[in-house]
C-alpha positions in Angstrom: 0.3 0.1 0.0 1.2 3.6 -0.9 -0.1 6.8 -0.6 1.5 9.0 -3.1 2.7 12.4 -2.2 3.5 15.5 -4.5 6.9 14.4 -4.8 6.1 10.8 -5.8 3.9 12.3 -8.4 6.7 14.6 -9.8 9.0 11.5 -9.7 6.2 8.9 -11.3 5.4 11.8 -14.1 9.3 12.2 -15.0 10.2 8.4 -15.3 7.2 6.3 -14.8 8.1 3.2 -15.8 11.7 3.6 -13.9 9.5 4.1 -10.9 7.5 1.0 -11.5 10.8 -1.1 -11.9 12.3 0.4 -8.7 9.1 -1.0 -7.0 9.6 -4.2 -8.5 13.4 -4.7 -7.3 11.8 -3.3 -3.8 9.3 -5.8 -3.5 11.6 -8.9 -4.7 14.4 -7.9 -2.0 11.0 -7.5 0.3 9.9 -10.9 -0.5 13.4 -12.4 -0.2 13.4 -10.7 3.1 10.0 -12.7 4.3 11.7 -16.0 3.2 15.0 -15.3 5.1 13.1 -14.8 8.0 11.1 -17.8 8.2 14.4 -19.8 6.9 15.9 -18.6 10.3 13.0 -19.6 12.8 15.0 -21.6 15.6 11.9 -24.3 16.9 14.3 -25.4 19.8 12.9 -22.8 22.1 9.3 -22.9 21.1 8.3 -26.5 20.8 7.4 -28.9 23.4 7.4 -32.2 22.1 9.1 -34.0 19.1 5.3 -34.2 17.4 4.8 -30.3 17.8 8.6 -29.9 16.3 7.5 -31.9 13.3 4.3 -30.1 12.6 5.8 -27.0 12.9 8.5 -27.8 10.7 6.4 -29.0 8.1 4.6 -25.8 8.1 7.9 -23.6 7.8 8.7 -25.9 5.0 5.7 -25.2 3.4 5.9 -21.4 3.9 9.3 -21.2 2.3 8.1 -22.6 -0.8 5.1 -20.7 -0.8 7.5 -17.4 -0.5 9.6 -18.6 -3.4 10.4 -15.7 -6.1 9.9 -17.3 -9.5 12.3 -15.2 -11.6 10.2 -15.5 -14.7 7.1 -15.2 -13.1 5.8 -11.1 -12.5 5.7 -10.3 -8.9 2.7 -8.0 -9.5 0.9 -7.5 -12.9 -1.4 -4.4 -11.9 -1.8 -1.1 -9.8 -5.1 0.3 -8.5 -4.9 4.1 -7.6 -8.1 4.8 -5.5 -9.9 8.4 -5.1 -9.9 8.1 -1.3 -8.3 6.1 1.4 -9.2 2.5 2.2 -8.5 2.3 5.9 -10.1 4.8 8.5 -6.5 5.2 9.9 -5.5 7.2 6.4 -8.9 8.8 5.8 -8.0 12.3 7.5 -5.7 14.5 5.2 -4.8 11.9 2.6 -6.0 11.5 -0.7 -6.4 7.8 -2.2 -4.0 5.0 -2.2 -2.1 3.0 -4.2 -2.0 -0.5 -4.4 0.0 -3.0 -6.4 -1.7 -6.2 -7.4 0.1 -9.6 -7.7 -0.1 -13.2 -7.0 1.0 -13.4 -3.6 1.2 -10.7 -0.4 4.7 -9.0 0.1 5.6 -6.5 2.8 8.4 -4.7 3.7 10.3 -4.7 7.1 7.5 -2.1 8.9 4.8 -4.7 7.9 3.6 -2.2 5.2 2.0 -4.0 2.0 4.3 -3.7 -1.1 2.1 -6.1 -3.3 -1.4 -7.4 -2.5 -2.8 -10.9 -3.1 -5.2 -10.5 -6.0 -7.8 -12.3 -3.8 -7.8 -9.5 -1.4 -11.5 -7.8 -1.1 -9.2 -4.5 -2.0 -8.1 -6.4 -5.1 -11.6 -7.0 -6.5 -12.2 -3.6 -8.3 -8.8 -4.3 -10.5 -11.1 -7.3 -12.1 -14.4 -5.4 -12.1 -14.2 -1.8 -12.1 -15.4 0.0 -15.2 -16.1 3.5 -16.4 -19.9 2.8 -15.8 -18.8 1.8 -12.0 -15.4 2.8 -11.2 -15.7 1.5 -7.6 -13.7 4.5 -6.4 -10.6 3.7 -8.4 -9.1 6.7 -10.2 -6.5 4.5 -12.4 -6.0 1.3 -13.2 -2.6 0.2 -14.3 -1.5 -3.0 -16.0 2.0 -3.9 -16.8 3.9 -5.7 -19.6 6.4 -8.0 -19.0 9.2 -10.0 -21.0 11.0 -12.8 -19.6 10.2 -11.4 -15.9 11.5 -8.0 -16.7 9.0 -5.4 -16.6 8.8 -3.2 -20.0 5.7 -1.7 -20.3 2.4 -0.4 -18.6 -0.9 0.8 -19.6 -3.3 3.1 -17.9 -7.1 3.6 -17.5 -8.2 6.7 -16.1 -11.9 5.0 -14.7 -13.0 8.1 -13.5 -12.2 10.6 -16.3 -15.4 11.2 -18.0 -13.4 12.9 -21.0 -11.5 9.6 -21.4 -13.2 7.0 -24.0 -13.2 3.4 -23.8 -10.2 1.5 -25.1 -9.3 -1.9 -25.8 -6.5 -2.7 -23.5 -3.7 -3.9 -25.5 -1.5 -5.4 -22.8 -4.5 -7.5 -21.8 -5.3 -8.6 -25.1 -1.7 -9.6 -26.1 -1.8 -11.6 -22.6 -4.9 -13.1 -23.1 -3.7 -14.3 -27.2 -0.9 -15.6 -25.8 -0.1 -19.1 -27.7 -0.8 -21.8 -25.2 2.0 -24.2 -25.3 3.1 -26.7 -22.1 1.7 -26.9 -18.7 -1.7 -24.4 -17.9 -0.9 -21.0 -16.8 -2.7 -19.1 -14.3 -5.0 -16.1 -15.5 -4.8 -14.3 -12.6 -3.6 -11.2 -14.6 -6.6 -11.7 -16.9 -9.6 -12.5 -15.2 -12.7 -11.3 -16.9 -15.5 -9.4 -14.7 -17.8 -12.4 -15.4 -14.9 -15.0 -14.7 -14.6 -13.3 -11.3 -17.8 -13.4 -10.3 -17.6 -17.0 -10.4 -14.1 -17.3 -8.7 -15.4 -14.9 -5.6 -18.9 -16.4 -5.2 -19.7 -17.7 -1.8 -18.6 -20.9 -0.7 -22.0 -22.2 0.6 -23.4 -23.2 -2.9 -22.4 -25.5 -5.4 -20.7 -23.7 -8.7 -21.0 -25.6 -12.0 -19.1 -23.7 -15.0 -20.2 -24.4 -18.4 -18.7 -23.3 -21.6 -17.4 -24.4 -25.2 -13.8 -26.0 -25.3 -11.4 -23.5 -24.8 -13.3 -20.9 -23.1 -11.3 -21.2 -19.6 -13.7 -23.4 -17.3 -10.6 -25.0 -16.0 -8.5 -22.4 -15.6 -11.7 -20.6 -13.7 -12.4 -23.7 -11.5 -8.7 -23.4 -10.3 -8.7 -20.1 -9.4 -11.9 -20.6 -7.7 -10.1 -23.2 -5.8 -7.1 -20.6 -4.9 -9.9 -18.1 -3.7 -11.8 -20.3 -1.3 -8.5 -21.3 0.2 -7.4 -17.6 0.7 -11.0 -16.6 2.3 -11.9 -19.9 3.9 -8.4 -21.2 4.9 -9.1 -22.4 8.4 -12.3 -24.3 7.1 -10.8 -25.9 4.4 -7.8 -26.8 6.3 -9.9 -29.4 8.5 -11.5 -30.9 5.9 -9.2 -31.2 2.9 -8.9 -29.6 -0.9 -9.3 -32.7 -3.5 -9.1 -31.6 -7.4 -10.5 -34.6 -9.4 -9.5 -35.0 -13.2 -10.2 -37.5 -16.0 -6.6 -38.8 -16.1 -3.0 -38.4 -15.0 -2.3 -36.6 -17.8 -4.8 -33.8 -17.3 -3.6 -33.3 -13.8 0.0 -33.0 -15.0 -1.2 -30.3 -17.5 -3.0 -28.3 -14.7 -0.4 -29.2 -11.7 1.6 -25.6 -11.7 -1.3 -23.4 -11.7 -2.5 -23.7 -8.0 1.7 -23.6 -6.8 2.3 -20.4 -9.0 -0.2 -18.8 -7.0 0.9 -19.9 -3.7 -1.3 -22.7 -2.9 0.7 -26.0 -2.4 -1.3 -28.1 -0.3 -4.2 -29.3 -2.5 -4.4 -33.2 -3.4 -5.0 -34.5 -7.1 -6.4 -37.7 -7.9 -8.2 -39.3 -11.1 -11.4 -40.8 -10.7 -10.0 -44.0 -11.4 -7.5 -43.7 -8.4 -10.8 -42.8 -6.1 -12.9 -45.8 -7.2 -10.3 -48.0 -8.7 -10.0 -50.2 -5.2 -13.9 -50.4 -5.0 -14.6 -54.2 -6.0 -17.3 -54.3 -8.9 -19.9 -56.9 -8.1 -22.4 -56.6 -10.8 -23.4 -54.1 -13.8 -26.6 -52.3 -13.7 -28.9 -51.9 -16.5 -28.8 -48.6 -18.4 -32.4 -47.7 -17.0 -31.2 -48.8 -13.5 -28.1 -46.6 -14.1 -30.1 -43.8 -15.4 -32.2 -43.8 -12.2 -29.2 -44.2 -9.7 -27.8 -41.2 -11.6 -30.8 -39.2 -11.2 -30.1 -36.2 -8.8 -33.5 -37.0 -6.9 -31.7 -40.1 -5.5 -29.4 -38.1 -3.4 -32.9 -37.7 -1.7 -34.1 -41.2 -1.6 -30.6 -42.2 0.1 -30.7 -39.6 2.4 -34.2 -40.5 3.9 -33.1 -44.5 3.2 -30.2 -43.7 6.1 -32.5 -41.3 8.3 -34.9 -44.1 8.5 -32.5 -46.4 10.1 -31.8 -44.1 13.0 -33.5 -45.6 16.4 -34.3 -42.9 19.4 -32.4 -44.0 22.7 -34.7 -46.0 25.0 -32.1 -46.5 27.6 -30.3 -44.3 29.8 -26.3 -43.8 29.7 -24.4 -44.2 32.8 -20.9 -43.2 33.5 -19.3 -44.9 36.5 -16.6 -43.3 38.5 -15.6 -44.6 41.8 -18.7 -45.4 43.7 -20.7 -42.8 42.0 -22.7 -42.9 38.7 -23.7 -40.4 36.5 -27.1 -40.9 34.6 -28.2 -39.3 31.1 -31.9 -40.5 31.1 -32.9 -41.6 27.9 -35.2 -38.5 27.1 -32.1 -36.2 27.2 -30.4 -39.0 24.6 -33.1 -38.6 22.4 -33.3 -34.5 22.3 -29.5 -34.8 21.4 -30.4 -37.4 18.6 -33.3 -35.2 17.3 -31.4 -31.7 17.6 -28.4 -33.4 15.4 -31.3 -34.4 13.0 -32.9 -31.2 12.8 -29.7 -29.8 11.6 -29.6 -31.5 8.1 -25.6 -32.4 8.7 -24.2 -35.2 7.0 -25.0 -38.5 8.6 -20.9 -39.3 9.1 -20.6 -35.9 10.5 -23.6 -36.2 13.1 -22.6 -40.0 14.2 -18.7 -38.5 15.2 -20.7 -35.7 16.8 -23.3 -37.6 19.1 -20.5 -39.1 21.7 -19.1 -35.8 22.0 -22.8 -34.5 22.6 -23.4 -37.2 25.0 -20.0 -36.9 26.9 -20.6 -32.8 27.4 -24.1 -34.0 29.1 -22.3 -36.1 31.3 -19.7 -33.8 32.2 -22.0 -30.8 32.9 -23.9 -33.4 35.4 -20.5 -34.5 37.0 -19.7 -30.8 37.7 -23.4 -30.0 38.8 -22.2 -32.4 41.4 -19.1 -30.8 42.5 -17.1 -33.4 40.7 -13.7 -32.6 38.6 -13.7 -34.9 35.3 -10.7 -36.7 34.6 -9.7 -39.1 32.1 -10.1 -41.7 34.1 -14.2 -41.5 33.6 -15.3 -44.6 32.5 -18.6 -44.4 30.1 -21.2 -47.3 29.9 -23.4 -47.7 27.2 -26.7 -49.0 27.3 -26.6 -52.8 27.3 -23.0 -53.1 28.9 -22.4 -54.7 32.3 -22.3 -52.3 35.4 
């Protein structure tokens, strides 16, 4: 982030390309410093066990890989000049701010951002701002590179009513580059309608349709990268899997997510997912059609839920000479509450023992007991 001053403006007017090259060099130096800071971390004073040491070391190794500076990959590809300050702290006595948009976040020694991740909210106008809706952007600048060297720039003065619509030559040249070798990311050329798909809410399922060569796979991969940025903790718990039709396809796309800083994404073919399952029969075409119908999901859900039986006996926990009892009606309430939440059967089955254990612990605490790991749970039907 940078708030331009009058001195900056004069320097930029005198040699704008030189100023941008200087910022690129400074950003690369800052990225190198970030990586060196991580490499210099000493785990001996912060880890309690060898297990935690291994976990932390794995995280550090992944962070070092994510901070790699690829010489032929532009560190930033655009710049946004806002009309007004974004942060409240800078809103008084200052004009707009400048943000360089790139594939990853880079900050200087003071923690001030030098490059903003393309997935950050402040970067969104780079893809969606227009003269009709400038989104408080005065100028959008695109950069052109040759072999990693910044060689050109192109400005769109979105808030200038006297400037007409022009086709971006740099954008067109990047889009029209011959596609040879592995798939490249399209982070510098994402179009507004593509960005809407990439940043769509995580709560729903997104189906991307289009003719061959229209960028469906690229948009899907960039959506994966965006979701990992916006919902990292949530997806870290469940994992992320990219499924492809065959290994050749996965090899073709395997460099896209790492180039965007996402290294912890598994890939598999359909055959690898189901190849270990023994095939015991073959359905007729009609049966296959029925089983493949989307409505079958509701049928299966109802069948699974129909097999759920409500508790009829209490749960008893024995500790020494005392017994802690969760009556059947409380167990029934727990089961019904999980059913009402409409969560997956497997997740609910895993949550049920935890809910029952919590109910037992509450009773023990109310009775003045201090629960320990020595507590023993007795389920209905087991001997006292």
